[in-house]
C-alpha positions in Angstrom: 8.7 9.9 -21.7 5.0 9.1 -21.1 3.9 8.2 -17.6 3.8 4.5 -17.1 2.2 2.4 -14.5 4.5 1.4 -11.7 5.2 -2.4 -12.1 4.0 -3.2 -8.6 0.5 -2.0 -9.4 0.2 -4.1 -12.6 -1.4 -7.1 -11.0 -4.0 -4.9 -9.4 -4.7 -3.3 -12.7 -5.5 -6.8 -14.1 -7.5 -7.7 -11.0 -9.8 -4.7 -11.5 -10.3 -5.6 -15.2 -8.9 -2.1 -16.2 -6.4 -1.2 -19.0 -3.7 1.4 -18.8 -4.2 4.2 -21.2 -1.8 3.7 -24.1 -1.9 7.4 -25.3 1.4 9.3 -25.2 0.8 12.6 -23.4 4.2 13.7 -24.3 3.7 13.0 -28.2 0.3 14.9 -27.9 2.0 17.9 -26.2 4.7 17.8 -29.0 2.1 17.6 -31.6 0.4 20.7 -30.1 3.6 22.6 -30.2 4.0 21.9 -33.8 0.6 23.2 -34.6 1.2 26.3 -32.4 4.4 26.9 -34.2 2.6 26.6 -37.5 0.0 29.1 -36.3 2.7 31.5 -35.3 4.7 31.1 -38.6 1.4 31.9 -40.5 0.6 34.8 -38.5 4.0 36.2 -38.7 4.2 36.0 -42.5 0.8 37.2 -43.2 1.8 41.0 -43.1 4.6 40.3 -45.6 2.4 38.3 -47.8 -0.1 41.0 -47.9 2.6 43.6 -48.6 3.8 41.7 -51.5 0.3 41.2 -52.9 -0.5 44.9 -52.5 2.8 45.9 -54.1 1.7 44.1 -57.2 -1.0 46.6 -57.6 -2.9 49.2 -55.7 -4.5 47.6 -52.7 -7.2 50.2 -52.8 -8.0 49.2 -56.5 -11.4 47.4 -56.3 -10.2 45.0 -58.9 -7.2 44.0 -57.0 -8.4 44.2 -53.4 -10.3 40.8 -53.6 -7.1 39.2 -54.6 -5.5 40.6 -51.5 -8.3 39.3 -49.3 -8.0 35.8 -51.1 -4.4 35.6 -49.9 -4.4 37.2 -46.4 -7.8 36.1 -45.3 -7.1 32.4 -45.7 -3.7 32.7 -43.9 -5.4 34.2 -40.9 -8.0 31.5 -40.9 -5.3 28.8 -41.2 -3.3 30.3 -38.3 -6.4 30.3 -36.1 -7.3 26.7 -37.1 -3.7 25.5 -36.3 -3.8 27.3 -33.0 -7.1 25.7 -32.2 -5.8 22.2 -33.1 -2.8 22.8 -30.8 -5.2 23.7 -27.9 -7.2 20.5 -28.6 -4.1 18.3 -28.5 -2.8 20.0 -25.3 -6.3 19.5 -23.7 -6.2 15.9 -24.6 -2.8 15.3 -23.2 -3.8 16.8 -19.9 -6.9 14.6 -19.8 -4.8 11.5 -20.5 -2.3 12.6 -17.8 -5.1 13.1 -15.4 -6.6 9.7 -16.2 -3.2 8.0 -15.6 -2.7 9.9 -12.3 -6.3 8.8 -11.2 -5.6 5.2 -12.2 -2.2 5.1 -10.3 -3.7 6.9 -7.3 -6.7 4.5 -7.1 -4.5 1.4 -7.5 -2.2 2.8 -4.9 -5.0 3.1 -2.5 -6.2 -0.3 -3.3 -2.7 -1.8 -2.8 -2.5 -0.1 0.6 -5.8 -1.4 1.6 -5.4 -5.0 0.5 -2.1 -5.3 2.3 -3.5 -3.9 5.7 -4.1 -6.4 8.3 -7.5 -7.6 9.0 -8.8 -7.3 5.4 -10.8 -10.3 4.3 -11.7 -11.6 1.0 -14.9 -9.5 0.9 -13.1 -6.3 1.8 -10.6 -7.0 -1.0 -13.5 -7.7 -3.4 -15.4 -4.5 -2.5 -12.2 -2.3 -2.6 -11.3 -3.8 -6.0 -14.8 -3.2 -7.3 -14.8 0.4 -6.0 -11.3 1.0 -7.6 -12.6 -0.2 -10.9 -15.7 1.9 -10.7 -13.6 5.0 -9.8 -11.3 4.6 -12.7 -14.0 3.7 -15.2 -15.8 7.0 -14.2 -12.7 8.9 -14.8 -12.4 7.2 -18.1 -15.9 8.0 -19.1 -15.2 11.8 -18.2 -12.2 11.8 -20.6 -14.3 10.1 -23.3 -17.0 12.6 -22.9 -14.4 15.4 -23.2 -13.2 13.8 -26.4 -16.6 13.0 -27.9 -18.1 16.4 -26.8 -15.8 19.4 -26.5 -12.8 18.2 -28.4 -14.8 16.9 -31.3 -16.6 20.4 -31.6 -13.3 22.2 -31.2 -11.7 20.2 -34.1 -14.9 20.5 -36.2 -14.6 24.3 -35.8 -10.9 24.2 -36.9 -11.9 22.0 -39.9 -14.5 24.6 -40.8 -11.9 27.4 -40.6 -9.7 25.5 -43.0 -12.7 24.9 -45.3 -13.4 28.6 -45.3 -9.8 29.4 -46.0 -9.7 27.0 -48.9 -12.8 28.4 -50.4 -11.7 32.0 -49.9 -8.4 31.2 -51.6 -10.0 29.6 -54.6 -12.0 32.8 -55.1 
């Protein structure tokens, strides 16, 4: 079950002009697990596939050797790509969870402050603005992670799949 904002903090979320991340970190972890399972399955079956291809002819035969490579090489590339995608999804899930924790903590601090005796309207406004700025900064860091590192990681996985397709097609 994804982390949700405690209901008591919802009014403060609205007061800061922030939004709650609607990403489901559990679903991201589950998806990552599926990709890792695919990677493990491909890697586990690669030796058997190679054995079957080689049994169709002498693997040392220069005419048949490229056929063996066209089968086993793409499997290995696909396994590495699937593992990479799983890693990227786990990283994204962790970033979402961190953003939700940061948002909850900042709003909790704001709630404690605004209910403290002696806080005036100016104090509340300043604390609300500071909370909004801290959460927006955390959100920018997650966006930078997605736009930078995760985009590059997924592009590398896509390139692996493209190489696998090209190798399999001969």
